[in-house]
DSSP file (Angstrom, degrees, kcal/mol; ACC not computed):
  #  RESIDUE AA STRUCTURE BP1 BP2  ACC     N-H-->O    O-->H-N    N-H-->O    O-->H-N    TCO  KAPPA ALPHA  PHI   PSI    X-CA   Y-CA   Z-CA
    1    1 A M     >        0   0    0      0, 0.0     4,-1.0     0, 0.0     3,-0.4   0.000 360.0 360.0 360.0 -42.8   19.7   23.6   10.6
    2    2 A Q  H >>  +     0   0    0      1,-0.2     4,-2.0     2,-0.2     3,-0.6   0.888 360.0  56.8 -64.7 -39.2   17.6   26.4   12.0
    3    3 A S  H 34 S+     0   0    0      1,-0.2    -1,-0.2     2,-0.2     5,-0.2   0.800 103.3  55.0 -66.1 -27.0   19.1   29.0    9.7
    4    4 A A  H 34 S+     0   0    0     -3,-0.4    -1,-0.2     1,-0.2    -2,-0.2   0.813 109.6  47.8 -71.8 -29.5   18.1   26.9    6.6
    5    5 A L  H << S+     0   0    0     -4,-1.0    60,-0.9    -3,-0.6     2,-0.6   0.866 110.6  49.8 -80.9 -37.7   14.5   26.9    7.8
    6    6 A I  S >< S-     0   0    0     -4,-2.0     3,-0.7    58,-0.2     2,-0.3  -0.905  82.5-135.2-110.9 121.1   14.0   30.6    8.5
    7    7 A A  T 3  S-     0   0    0     -2,-0.6    56,-0.2    56,-0.3     3,-0.1  -0.566  77.0 -14.9 -77.9 130.0   15.1   33.1    5.9
    8    8 A K  T 3  S+     0   0    0     -2,-0.3     2,-0.3    -5,-0.2    -1,-0.2   0.832 105.1 117.5  52.5  45.6   17.1   36.1    7.1
    9    9 A T    <   -     0   0    0     -3,-0.7     2,-0.5    -6,-0.2    -1,-0.2  -0.950  60.4-137.7-136.9 158.9   16.4   35.8   10.8
   10   10 A T        -     0   0    0     -2,-0.3    50,-1.0    -3,-0.1     2,-0.3  -0.972  40.1-166.9-106.0 132.3   18.0   35.3   14.1
   11   11 A S  E     -A   59   0A   0     -2,-0.5     2,-0.4    48,-0.2    48,-0.2  -0.802  22.4-153.2-127.2 164.0   15.8   32.9   16.0
   12   12 A L  E     -A   58   0A   0     46,-1.9    46,-2.3    -2,-0.3     2,-0.5  -1.000  13.5-147.7-134.5 128.9   15.3   31.6   19.5
   13   13 A V  E     -A   57   0A   0     -2,-0.4     2,-0.4    44,-0.2    44,-0.2  -0.878  14.9-170.7-104.3 127.8   13.8   28.2   20.3
   14   14 A V  E     -A   56   0A   0     42,-1.9    42,-2.2    -2,-0.5     2,-0.4  -0.957  10.0-149.0-118.9 131.4   11.7   27.9   23.5
   15   15 A S  E     -A   55   0A   0     -2,-0.4     2,-0.3    40,-0.2    40,-0.2  -0.816  14.6-161.4-100.1 141.9   10.5   24.6   24.9
   16   16 A F        -     0   0    0     38,-1.3    37,-0.4    -2,-0.4     3,-0.1  -0.871  16.5-127.6-118.6 150.9    7.2   24.4   26.9
   17   17 A A    >   -     0   0    0     -2,-0.3     3,-1.3     1,-0.2    37,-0.2  -0.354  69.0 -45.4 -80.6 177.8    5.7   22.0   29.3
   18   18 A N  T 3  S-     0   0    0      1,-0.2    34,-0.2    34,-0.1    -1,-0.2  -0.215 116.8 -22.3 -61.5 125.7    2.2   20.8   28.5
   19   19 A N  T 3  S+     0   0    0     32,-0.5    -1,-0.2    30,-0.2     2,-0.2   0.765  89.9 151.3  50.3  40.4   -0.2   23.6   27.5
   20   20 A N    <   -     0   0    0     -3,-1.3    29,-1.6    28,-0.0     2,-0.3  -0.559  35.7-136.2 -89.9 162.4    1.6   26.5   29.1
   21   21 A S  E     -C   48   0B   0     27,-0.2     2,-0.4    -2,-0.2    27,-0.2  -0.847  11.7-155.8-117.5 160.5    1.4   30.0   27.9
   22   22 A L  E     -C   47   0B   0     25,-1.6    25,-2.5    -2,-0.3     2,-0.5  -0.997  11.1-139.4-136.8 135.3    4.2   32.5   27.5
   23   23 A A  E     +C   46   0B   0     -2,-0.4    23,-0.2    23,-0.2    21,-0.0  -0.845  31.0 174.3 -95.7 127.6    4.2   36.3   27.4
   24   24 A V  E     -C   45   0B   0     21,-2.4    21,-2.8    -2,-0.5     2,-0.3  -0.960  39.7 -96.0-133.8 149.4    6.5   37.8   24.8
   25   25 A P  E >   -C   44   0B   0      0, 0.0     3,-0.7     0, 0.0     4,-0.4  -0.483  30.5-153.5 -66.0 125.5    7.2   41.3   23.5
   26   26 A T  T 3  S+     0   0    0     17,-1.1     3,-0.5    -2,-0.3    18,-0.1   0.744  82.3  72.7 -74.7 -23.9    5.1   41.8   20.3
   27   27 A D  T 3  S+     0   0    0     16,-0.4    -1,-0.2     1,-0.2    17,-0.1   0.809 114.7  20.0 -66.0 -26.7    7.3   44.4   18.6
   28   28 A L  S <  S+     0   0    0     -3,-0.7     2,-0.4    33,-0.0    -1,-0.2   0.294 109.6  84.0-123.5  13.5   10.0   41.8   17.8
   29   29 A I        +     0   0    0     -3,-0.5     2,-0.4    -4,-0.4    31,-0.2  -0.941  39.3 174.3-127.8 138.5    8.3   38.5   17.9
   30   30 A Q  E     -B   59   0A   0     29,-1.0    29,-1.3    -2,-0.4     2,-0.4  -1.000  29.2-128.4-133.7 137.9    6.3   36.4   15.5
   31   31 A L  E     -B   58   0A   0     -2,-0.4     2,-0.5    27,-0.2    27,-0.2  -0.685  23.8-157.1 -88.7 135.1    5.1   32.9   16.3
   32   32 A I  E     -B   57   0A   0     25,-1.2     2,-2.2    -2,-0.4    25,-0.7  -0.940  51.3 -33.0-117.2 132.7    5.8   30.2   13.7
   33   33 A A  S    S+     0   0    0     -2,-0.5    23,-0.1     1,-0.2    -2,-0.0  -0.117 119.6  46.2  69.9 -38.5    4.1   26.9   13.0
   34   34 A V  S    S+     0   0    0     -2,-2.2    16,-0.3    23,-0.1    -1,-0.2   0.907  92.9  50.4-109.7 -52.8    3.0   25.6   16.5
   35   35 A G        -     0   0    0     -3,-0.4     2,-0.4    14,-0.1    14,-0.2   0.032  61.9-130.3 -85.7-171.2    1.2   28.0   18.9
   36   36 A R  E     -D   48   0B   0     12,-2.0    12,-2.7    -3,-0.0     2,-0.6  -0.995  21.4-122.2-141.0 133.2   -1.7   30.3   18.7
   37   37 A I  E     -D   47   0B   0     -2,-0.4    10,-0.2    10,-0.2     3,-0.1  -0.667  29.1-179.0 -80.1 121.1   -1.7   33.9   19.9
   38   38 A I  E     +     0   0B   0      8,-2.5     2,-0.4    -2,-0.6    -1,-0.2   0.953  63.1   3.5 -84.5 -58.9   -4.4   34.3   22.6
   39   39 A S  E     -D   46   0B   0      7,-0.8     7,-2.6     2,-0.0     2,-0.4  -0.950  60.6-162.2-132.6 151.4   -4.3   37.9   23.6
   40   40 A R  E     +D   45   0B   0     -2,-0.4     5,-0.2     5,-0.2     2,-0.1  -0.979   8.2 178.5-137.7 123.6   -2.3   40.8   22.4
   41   41 A T        -     0   0    0      3,-3.1   -15,-0.1    -2,-0.4    -2,-0.0  -0.371  53.5 -79.8-104.4-168.0   -1.7   44.1   24.2
   42   42 A Q  S    S+     0   0    0      1,-0.2     3,-0.1    -2,-0.1   -15,-0.0   0.899 125.0  10.0 -64.3 -39.6    0.4   47.0   23.0
   43   43 A D  S    S+     0   0    0      1,-0.1   -17,-1.1   -17,-0.1     2,-0.4   0.522 122.4  57.2-120.7  -5.5    3.7   45.5   24.0
   44   44 A L  E     -C   25   0B   0    -19,-0.3    -3,-3.1   -18,-0.1     2,-0.4  -0.969  51.8-166.0-130.1 144.6    3.0   41.8   25.0
   45   45 A A  E     -CD  24  40B   0    -21,-2.8   -21,-2.4    -2,-0.4     2,-0.5  -0.995  15.3-144.6-124.0 132.0    1.5   38.8   23.3
   46   46 A T  E     -CD  23  39B   0     -7,-2.6    -8,-2.5    -2,-0.4    -7,-0.8  -0.837  17.1-159.7 -95.8 128.9    0.4   35.7   25.2
   47   47 A I  E     -CD  22  37B   0    -25,-2.5   -25,-1.6    -2,-0.5     2,-0.5  -0.921   6.5-155.1-113.7 127.7    1.0   32.5   23.3
   48   48 A R  E     -CD  21  36B   0    -12,-2.7   -12,-2.0    -2,-0.5     2,-0.5  -0.879  14.2-145.0 -99.0 128.1   -0.8   29.3   24.0
   49   49 A V        -     0   0    0    -29,-1.6   -30,-0.2    -2,-0.5   -14,-0.1  -0.807   6.3-160.7 -97.1 130.7    1.1   26.2   22.9
   50   50 A S        +     0   0    0     -2,-0.5     2,-0.3   -16,-0.3    -1,-0.1   0.743  66.6  62.5 -85.3 -23.4   -1.1   23.4   21.6
   51   51 A Q  S >  S-     0   0    0    -33,-0.1     3,-1.0   -34,-0.0   -32,-0.5  -0.685  87.1-106.2-105.0 157.2    1.3   20.5   21.9
   52   52 A I  T 3  S-     0   0    0      1,-0.3   -35,-0.1    -2,-0.3   -34,-0.1  -0.643 105.9  -2.5 -75.7 134.9    3.1   18.9   24.9
   53   53 A N  T 3  S+     0   0    0    -37,-0.4    -1,-0.3    -2,-0.3   -36,-0.1   0.827  94.0 174.9  49.9  38.2    6.8   19.9   24.9
   54   54 A A    <   -     0   0    0     -3,-1.0   -38,-1.3   -37,-0.2     2,-0.6  -0.436  29.2-132.0 -71.7 145.6    6.3   21.8   21.7
   55   55 A Q  E     -A   15   0A   0    -40,-0.2     2,-0.5    -2,-0.1   -40,-0.2  -0.895  21.0-161.3 -99.5 123.0    9.2   23.7   20.3
   56   56 A V  E     -A   14   0A   0    -42,-2.2   -42,-1.9    -2,-0.6     2,-0.6  -0.897   8.0-146.2-107.5 128.3    8.1   27.2   19.3
   57   57 A V  E     -AB  13  32A   0    -25,-0.7   -25,-1.2    -2,-0.5     2,-0.6  -0.833  14.5-168.7 -95.0 121.3   10.4   29.2   17.0
   58   58 A I  E     +AB  12  31A   0    -46,-2.3   -46,-1.9    -2,-0.6     2,-0.3  -0.944  12.8 179.1-111.9 122.0   10.3   32.8   17.8
   59   59 A S  E     -AB  11  30A   0    -29,-1.3   -29,-1.0    -2,-0.6   -48,-0.2  -0.810  36.7-137.9-125.9 164.3   12.0   35.0   15.2
   60   60 A Q  S    S+     0   0    0    -50,-1.0     2,-0.3    -2,-0.3   -49,-0.1   0.462  85.5  67.1 -95.3  -3.2   12.6   38.7   14.5
   61   61 A D        -     0   0    0    -51,-0.2    -2,-0.1     2,-0.1   -31,-0.1  -0.877  69.5-143.0-121.4 150.5   11.8   38.6   10.8
   62   62 A S  S    S+     0   0    0     -2,-0.3     2,-0.7     2,-0.0    -1,-0.1   0.589  72.7 101.5 -89.0  -9.1    8.4   38.0    9.1
   63   63 A T        -     0   0    0    -56,-0.2     2,-0.4   -55,-0.1   -56,-0.3  -0.661  52.4-180.0 -79.9 117.2    9.9   36.0    6.2
   64   64 A I        -     0   0    0     -2,-0.7     2,-0.2   -58,-0.2   -58,-0.2  -0.954  25.9-127.7-121.9 134.3    9.2   32.4    6.9
   65   65 A D    >   -     0   0    0    -60,-0.9     3,-1.1    -2,-0.4     4,-0.4  -0.548  17.1-131.4 -76.2 144.3   10.2   29.4    4.8
   66   66 A K  T 3> S+     0   0    0      1,-0.2     4,-1.4    -2,-0.2     3,-0.3   0.638  96.1  81.8 -71.1 -13.3    7.4   27.0    4.0
   67   67 A D  H 3> S+     0   0    0      1,-0.2     4,-2.9   -62,-0.2    -1,-0.2   0.818  80.0  65.3 -62.1 -31.2    9.6   24.1    5.0
   68   68 A I  H <> S+     0   0    0     -3,-1.1     4,-2.1   -63,-0.3    -1,-0.2   0.936 103.5  44.5 -59.4 -48.5    8.8   24.6    8.7
   69   69 A A  H  > S+     0   0    0     -4,-0.4     4,-2.2    -3,-0.3    -1,-0.2   0.889 113.6  51.7 -63.0 -39.0    5.1   23.8    8.2
   70   70 A K  H  X S+     0   0    0     -4,-1.4     4,-2.3     2,-0.2    -2,-0.2   0.914 108.7  49.9 -64.6 -44.2    6.0   20.8    6.1
   71   71 A I  H  X S+     0   0    0     -4,-2.9     4,-2.2     1,-0.2    -1,-0.2   0.907 110.8  50.2 -61.5 -42.4    8.4   19.4    8.6
   72   72 A R  H  X S+     0   0    0     -4,-2.1     4,-2.3    -5,-0.2    -1,-0.2   0.914 109.6  50.2 -62.9 -43.8    5.8   19.7   11.4
   73   73 A Q  H  X S+     0   0    0     -4,-2.2     4,-2.3     1,-0.2    -1,-0.2   0.905 110.0  50.9 -61.3 -41.9    3.2   17.9    9.3
   74   74 A D  H  X S+     0   0    0     -4,-2.3     4,-2.4     2,-0.2    -1,-0.2   0.904 109.4  50.7 -62.2 -42.1    5.6   15.0    8.6
   75   75 A R  H  X S+     0   0    0     -4,-2.2     4,-2.3     1,-0.2    -2,-0.2   0.924 110.9  48.3 -60.9 -45.0    6.4   14.7   12.3
   76   76 A Q  H  X S+     0   0    0     -4,-2.3     4,-2.3     1,-0.2    -1,-0.2   0.889 110.0  52.7 -63.1 -39.1    2.7   14.5   13.1
   77   77 A K  H  X S+     0   0    0     -4,-2.3     4,-2.2     2,-0.2    -1,-0.2   0.927 109.9  47.8 -61.7 -46.1    2.1   11.9   10.4
   78   78 A K  H  X S+     0   0    0     -4,-2.4     4,-2.5     1,-0.2    -1,-0.2   0.904 110.4  52.4 -61.1 -41.9    4.9    9.7   11.8
   79   79 A R  H  X S+     0   0    0     -4,-2.3     4,-2.2     1,-0.2    -1,-0.2   0.901 108.8  50.3 -61.3 -41.7    3.5   10.1   15.3
   80   80 A R  H  X S+     0   0    0     -4,-2.3     4,-2.5     2,-0.2    -1,-0.2   0.907 109.9  50.4 -62.3 -42.2    0.1    9.0   14.1
   81   81 A I  H  X S+     0   0    0     -4,-2.2     4,-2.2     1,-0.2    -2,-0.2   0.923 109.9  49.9 -62.9 -44.8    1.6    5.9   12.4
   82   82 A V  H  X>S+     0   0    0     -4,-2.5     5,-1.4     1,-0.2     4,-1.0   0.909 111.4  49.4 -60.2 -42.5    3.4    4.9   15.5
   83   83 A K  H ><5S+     0   0    0     -4,-2.2     3,-0.5     1,-0.2    -1,-0.2   0.920 110.0  51.0 -61.8 -43.6    0.2    5.3   17.6
   84   84 A R  H 3<5S+     0   0    0     -4,-2.5    41,-0.4     1,-0.3    -1,-0.2   0.881 110.7  48.6 -63.0 -38.0   -1.7    3.2   15.1
   85   85 A L  H 3<5S-     0   0    0     -4,-2.2    -1,-0.3    -5,-0.2    -2,-0.2   0.671 103.7-133.0 -76.4 -16.1    0.9    0.5   15.2
   86   86 A G  T <<5 +     0   0    0     -4,-1.0     3,-0.3    -3,-0.5    -3,-0.2   0.719  63.2 134.4  73.3  19.2    0.9    0.5   19.0
   87   87 A G  S   <S+     0   0    0     -5,-1.4    -4,-0.1     1,-0.2    -5,-0.1   0.896  72.6  35.6 -70.6 -40.7    4.7    0.6   19.0
   88   88 A A  S    S+     0   0    0     -6,-0.5     2,-0.4     2,-0.1    -1,-0.2   0.424  89.6 115.2 -95.1   1.7    5.2    3.3   21.6
   89   89 A T        -     0   0    0     -3,-0.3     2,-0.5    -7,-0.2    -6,-0.0  -0.579  57.4-145.6 -77.4 126.6    2.2    2.3   23.8
   90   90 A S        -     0   0    0     -2,-0.4     2,-0.6     1,-0.0    -2,-0.1  -0.786  15.3-131.1 -90.7 133.8    3.1    1.1   27.3
   91   91 A L        -     0   0    0     -2,-0.5     2,-0.1     4,-0.0    36,-0.0  -0.739  21.6-146.2 -88.6 120.4    0.8   -1.5   28.6
   92   92 A T     >  -     0   0    0     -2,-0.6     4,-1.9     1,-0.1     5,-0.2  -0.473  19.5-122.4 -84.7 156.7   -0.4   -0.8   32.1
   93   93 A A  H  > S+     0   0    0      1,-0.2     4,-2.4     2,-0.2     5,-0.2   0.849 113.8  59.2 -63.3 -34.2   -1.1   -3.4   34.7
   94   94 A N  H  > S+     0   0    0      2,-0.2     4,-2.3     1,-0.2    -1,-0.2   0.912 105.0  48.2 -61.1 -44.1   -4.6   -2.0   34.9
   95   95 A L  H  > S+     0   0    0      2,-0.2     4,-2.4     1,-0.2    -2,-0.2   0.927 111.6  49.3 -62.6 -45.9   -5.2   -2.7   31.3
   96   96 A K  H  X S+     0   0    0     -4,-1.9     4,-2.4     1,-0.2    -1,-0.2   0.895 110.6  51.3 -61.3 -39.9   -3.9   -6.3   31.5
   97   97 A E  H  X S+     0   0    0     -4,-2.4     4,-2.2     2,-0.2    -1,-0.2   0.915 109.7  49.3 -63.7 -43.7   -6.1   -6.9   34.6
   98   98 A R  H  X S+     0   0    0     -4,-2.3     4,-2.2     1,-0.2    -2,-0.2   0.901 110.9  50.2 -62.1 -41.5   -9.2   -5.7   32.7
   99   99 A I  H  X S+     0   0    0     -4,-2.4     4,-2.7     2,-0.2    -2,-0.2   0.916 109.0  51.6 -64.0 -42.9   -8.4   -7.9   29.8
  100  100 A K  H  X S+     0   0    0     -4,-2.4     4,-1.9     1,-0.2    -2,-0.2   0.923 109.3  51.0 -58.0 -44.7   -7.9  -10.9   32.1
  101  101 A R  H  X S+     0   0    0     -4,-2.2     4,-1.7     1,-0.2    -1,-0.2   0.919 111.9  46.0 -59.4 -45.5  -11.3  -10.2   33.7
  102  102 A V  H  X S+     0   0    0     -4,-2.2     4,-2.5     1,-0.2    -1,-0.2   0.907 111.6  51.4 -65.2 -42.4  -13.1  -10.0   30.3
  103  103 A L  H  < S+     0   0    0     -4,-2.7    -1,-0.2     1,-0.2    -2,-0.2   0.799 107.9  53.0 -68.4 -27.7  -11.4  -13.2   29.0
  104  104 A K  H  < S+     0   0    0     -4,-1.9    -1,-0.2    -5,-0.2    -2,-0.2   0.896 113.6  43.4 -69.7 -40.0  -12.4  -15.1   32.1
  105  105 A K  H  < S+     0   0    0     -4,-1.7     2,-0.3    -5,-0.2    -2,-0.2   0.923 122.0  24.0 -71.0 -45.9  -16.1  -14.1   31.6
  106  106 A K     <  -     0   0    0     -4,-2.5     2,-0.6    -5,-0.1    -1,-0.1  -0.860  67.0-126.5-128.1 154.2  -16.4  -14.6   27.9
  107  107 A R        -     0   0    0     -2,-0.3     2,-0.4    -3,-0.0    31,-0.1  -0.893  35.9-162.6 -95.2 121.3  -14.9  -16.6   25.0
  108  108 A L        -     0   0    0     -2,-0.6    31,-2.6    29,-0.2    32,-0.2  -0.837  20.7-155.0-111.1 143.2  -13.9  -14.1   22.4
  109  109 A K  S    S-     0   0    0     -2,-0.4    31,-1.4    29,-0.2     2,-0.2   0.910  72.1  -9.6 -78.9 -44.1  -13.2  -14.8   18.7
  110  110 A N  S  > S-     0   0    0     29,-0.1     4,-1.4    28,-0.1     3,-0.4  -0.837  74.7 -86.0-149.3-178.1  -11.0  -11.8   18.0
  111  111 A V  H  > S+     0   0    0     -2,-0.2     4,-2.8     1,-0.2     5,-0.2   0.841 116.3  61.0 -66.5 -36.6   -9.6   -8.5   19.1
  112  112 A S  H  > S+     0   0    0      1,-0.2     4,-1.9     2,-0.2    -1,-0.2   0.871 104.5  50.3 -63.2 -34.2  -12.5   -6.4   17.8
  113  113 A E  H  > S+     0   0    0     -3,-0.4     4,-2.4     2,-0.2    -1,-0.2   0.906 110.8  49.5 -66.4 -40.6  -14.8   -8.3   20.2
  114  114 A L  H  X S+     0   0    0     -4,-1.4     4,-2.6     2,-0.2     5,-0.2   0.915 109.0  52.2 -62.5 -43.1  -12.4   -7.6   23.1
  115  115 A K  H  X>S+     0   0    0     -4,-2.8     5,-1.6     1,-0.2     4,-1.2   0.903 110.4  48.7 -59.5 -42.2  -12.3   -3.9   22.2
  116  116 A R  H  <5S+     0   0    0     -4,-1.9    -1,-0.2    -5,-0.2    -2,-0.2   0.910 111.8  48.7 -64.8 -43.1  -16.1   -3.8   22.3
  117  117 A E  H  <5S+     0   0    0     -4,-2.4    -2,-0.2     1,-0.2    -1,-0.2   0.893 115.6  43.1 -64.9 -40.3  -16.2   -5.6   25.6
  118  118 A L  H  <5S-     0   0    0     -4,-2.6    -1,-0.2    -5,-0.2    -2,-0.2   0.691  98.1-138.4 -76.6 -18.2  -13.6   -3.3   27.2
  119  119 A R  T  <5 +     0   0    0     -4,-1.2     2,-0.3    -5,-0.2    -3,-0.2   0.931  48.2 164.7  53.0  48.2  -15.2   -0.2   25.6
  120  120 A S      < -     0   0    0     -5,-1.6    -1,-0.2    -6,-0.1    -2,-0.1  -0.661  47.2-155.1-100.7 149.6  -11.6    0.9   24.9
  121  121 A K        +     0   0    0     -2,-0.3    -1,-0.1    -3,-0.1     3,-0.1   0.414  61.7 116.0 -97.5  -0.2  -10.3    3.5   22.6
  122  122 A L  S    S-     0   0    0      1,-0.1    -2,-0.1    -7,-0.1     2,-0.0  -0.325  75.5-101.1 -67.5 151.7   -7.0    1.8   22.3
  123  123 A C     >  -     0   0    0    -40,-0.2     4,-1.7     1,-0.1     3,-0.4  -0.350  28.2-114.8 -73.0 157.4   -6.0    0.5   18.9
  124  124 A E  H  > S+     0   0    0      1,-0.2     4,-2.6     2,-0.2     5,-0.2   0.820 113.5  59.4 -63.6 -32.8   -6.4   -3.3   18.2
  125  125 A T  H  > S+     0   0    0    -41,-0.4     4,-2.2     2,-0.2    -1,-0.2   0.898 105.1  49.5 -63.6 -39.9   -2.7   -3.8   17.8
  126  126 A T  H  > S+     0   0    0     -3,-0.4     4,-2.2     2,-0.2    -1,-0.2   0.919 111.9  47.8 -64.4 -44.0   -2.1   -2.6   21.3
  127  127 A L  H  X S+     0   0    0     -4,-1.7     4,-2.5     2,-0.2    -2,-0.2   0.897 110.4  52.1 -64.1 -39.7   -4.8   -4.9   22.7
  128  128 A K  H  X S+     0   0    0     -4,-2.6     4,-2.4     1,-0.2    -1,-0.2   0.912 109.1  51.1 -60.4 -42.2   -3.3   -7.8   20.7
  129  129 A K  H  X S+     0   0    0     -4,-2.2     4,-2.0     1,-0.2    -2,-0.2   0.901 110.1  49.0 -61.5 -43.2    0.0   -7.0   22.3
  130  130 A A  H  X S+     0   0    0     -4,-2.2     4,-1.9     2,-0.2    -2,-0.2   0.911 110.8  49.7 -64.5 -43.2   -1.5   -7.0   25.8
  131  131 A V  H  X>S+     0   0    0     -4,-2.5     5,-1.8     1,-0.2     4,-1.7   0.904 110.0  51.5 -63.2 -41.2   -3.3  -10.4   25.2
  132  132 A R  H  <5S+     0   0    0     -4,-2.4    -1,-0.2     1,-0.2    -2,-0.2   0.897 108.6  51.0 -62.5 -40.4    0.0  -11.9   23.9
  133  133 A E  H  <5S+     0   0    0     -4,-2.0    -1,-0.2     1,-0.2    -2,-0.2   0.850 108.7  51.3 -66.6 -34.0    1.8  -10.7   27.1
  134  134 A I  H  <5S-     0   0    0     -4,-1.9    -1,-0.2    -5,-0.1    -2,-0.2   0.833 113.0-123.5 -68.7 -31.9   -0.9  -12.2   29.3
  135  135 A G  T  <5 +     0   0    0     -4,-1.7    -3,-0.2     1,-0.3     2,-0.1   0.620  63.6 136.6  96.4  16.3   -0.4  -15.5   27.4
  136  136 A A      < -     0   0    0     -5,-1.8     2,-0.3     0, 0.0    -1,-0.3  -0.485  38.5-150.1 -92.9 165.8   -4.1  -15.8   26.3
  137  137 A E        -     0   0    0     -2,-0.1   -29,-0.2   -27,-0.0     2,-0.2  -0.960  12.1-125.0-133.1 152.3   -5.5  -16.8   22.9
  138  138 A F    >>  -     0   0    0     -2,-0.3     3,-1.3     1,-0.1     4,-0.7  -0.584  31.7-110.8 -89.0 160.2   -8.6  -16.0   21.0
  139  139 A D  G >4 S+     0   0    0    -31,-2.6     3,-1.0     1,-0.3   -30,-0.2   0.849 117.5  60.3 -59.2 -35.4  -10.9  -18.7   19.7
  140  140 A S  G >4 S+     0   0    0    -31,-1.4     3,-0.5     1,-0.3    -1,-0.3   0.763 104.1  51.0 -65.9 -22.8   -9.9  -17.9   16.1
  141  141 A E  G <4 S+     0   0    0     -3,-1.3    -1,-0.3   -32,-0.2    -2,-0.2   0.619  98.7  67.1 -86.4 -13.7   -6.3  -18.8   17.0
  142  142 A K  G <<  +     0   0    0     -3,-1.0    -1,-0.2    -4,-0.7    -2,-0.1   0.140  70.0 139.4 -93.6  20.6   -7.3  -22.1   18.6
  143  143 A R    <   -     0   0    0     -3,-0.5    -3,-0.0     1,-0.1    -4,-0.0  -0.285  64.4 -86.2 -65.7 152.7   -8.3  -23.7   15.3
  144  144 A P        -     0   0    0      0, 0.0     2,-0.7     0, 0.0    -1,-0.1  -0.211  39.9-119.8 -63.0 149.2   -7.3  -27.3   14.8
  145  145 A F        -     0   0    0     -3,-0.1     2,-0.4     2,-0.0    -3,-0.0  -0.805  32.7-173.3 -95.3 114.7   -3.9  -28.0   13.3
  146  146 A H        -     0   0    0     -2,-0.7     2,-0.4     0, 0.0     0, 0.0  -0.894  12.8-146.7-111.7 137.4   -4.1  -30.0   10.0
  147  147 A L        -     0   0    0     -2,-0.4     2,-0.1     2,-0.0    -2,-0.0  -0.808  19.7-123.7 -97.9 142.1   -1.1  -31.3    8.1
  148  148 A S     >  -     0   0    0     -2,-0.4     4,-2.3     1,-0.1     5,-0.2  -0.372  30.5-105.4 -74.2 164.2   -1.1  -31.5    4.4
  149  149 A A  H  > S+     0   0    0      1,-0.2     4,-2.4     2,-0.2     5,-0.2   0.881 121.9  54.4 -58.1 -39.9   -0.5  -34.8    2.7
  150  150 A K  H  > S+     0   0    0      1,-0.2     4,-2.1     2,-0.2    -1,-0.2   0.918 109.5  46.2 -61.4 -45.0    3.0  -33.8    1.8
  151  151 A H  H  > S+     0   0    0      2,-0.2     4,-2.2     1,-0.2    -1,-0.2   0.871 110.2  53.9 -66.9 -36.7    3.9  -32.9    5.4
  152  152 A K  H  X S+     0   0    0     -4,-2.3     4,-2.4     2,-0.2    -2,-0.2   0.932 109.2  48.5 -62.3 -45.2    2.4  -36.2    6.6
  153  153 A D  H  X S+     0   0    0     -4,-2.4     4,-2.6     1,-0.2    -2,-0.2   0.910 110.5  51.4 -60.4 -42.6    4.6  -38.2    4.2
  154  154 A A  H  X S+     0   0    0     -4,-2.1     4,-2.2     1,-0.2    -1,-0.2   0.888 110.1  49.4 -62.5 -39.4    7.6  -36.2    5.3
  155  155 A R  H  X S+     0   0    0     -4,-2.2     4,-2.4     2,-0.2    -1,-0.2   0.904 110.4  50.1 -66.0 -42.0    6.8  -37.0    9.0
  156  156 A V  H  X S+     0   0    0     -4,-2.4     4,-2.1     2,-0.2    -2,-0.2   0.927 111.4  48.6 -62.9 -44.8    6.4  -40.7    8.3
  157  157 A E  H  X S+     0   0    0     -4,-2.6     4,-1.4     1,-0.2    -1,-0.2   0.907 111.7  49.6 -61.0 -41.9    9.7  -40.8    6.4
  158  158 A F  H  < S+     0   0    0     -4,-2.2    -1,-0.2     1,-0.2    -2,-0.2   0.888 110.8  50.0 -64.7 -39.0   11.4  -39.0    9.3
  159  159 A A  H  < S+     0   0    0     -4,-2.4    -1,-0.2     1,-0.2    -2,-0.2   0.855 108.1  53.3 -68.2 -35.0    9.9  -41.4   11.8
  160  160 A E  H  <        0   0    0     -4,-2.1    -1,-0.2     1,-0.3    -2,-0.2   0.804 360.0 360.0 -71.5 -28.5   11.0  -44.5    9.8
  161  161 A E     <        0   0    0     -4,-1.4    -1,-0.3    -5,-0.2    -2,-0.2   0.482 360.0 360.0 -71.2 360.0   14.7  -43.3    9.7
């Protein structure tokens, strides 16, 4: 897979923990796609990695295929979508406790009001998920339950049988 991405190179993939830097020999190394070169001396370059656990591709050749940047952009896009959906967000006990406190004090119509009360930066889907886990409801969800005429007739028929 790596050889398809980098044209005519032998490459080495290095994983970093969050925001670490690495000193590498400048004569045979070029950073591709992720990091940023902070300082450069005659024989060493210090590279600061911007992402947590980012994979940095270090190669001996300067010819780089444009696919690498595209793949990285796609990954970031997917990550943003997941965050927006609140799918990967773990709900902490602290968050649930704060939501309970707010819901005891005030009657709220919807999630955006809850977000405002909490002064939270979390997405509304995550907050909705937390409220559902607590077992609480918003006022807009407590609207009266009305049956249509068709459903009423069906219920009457079912009761008569």
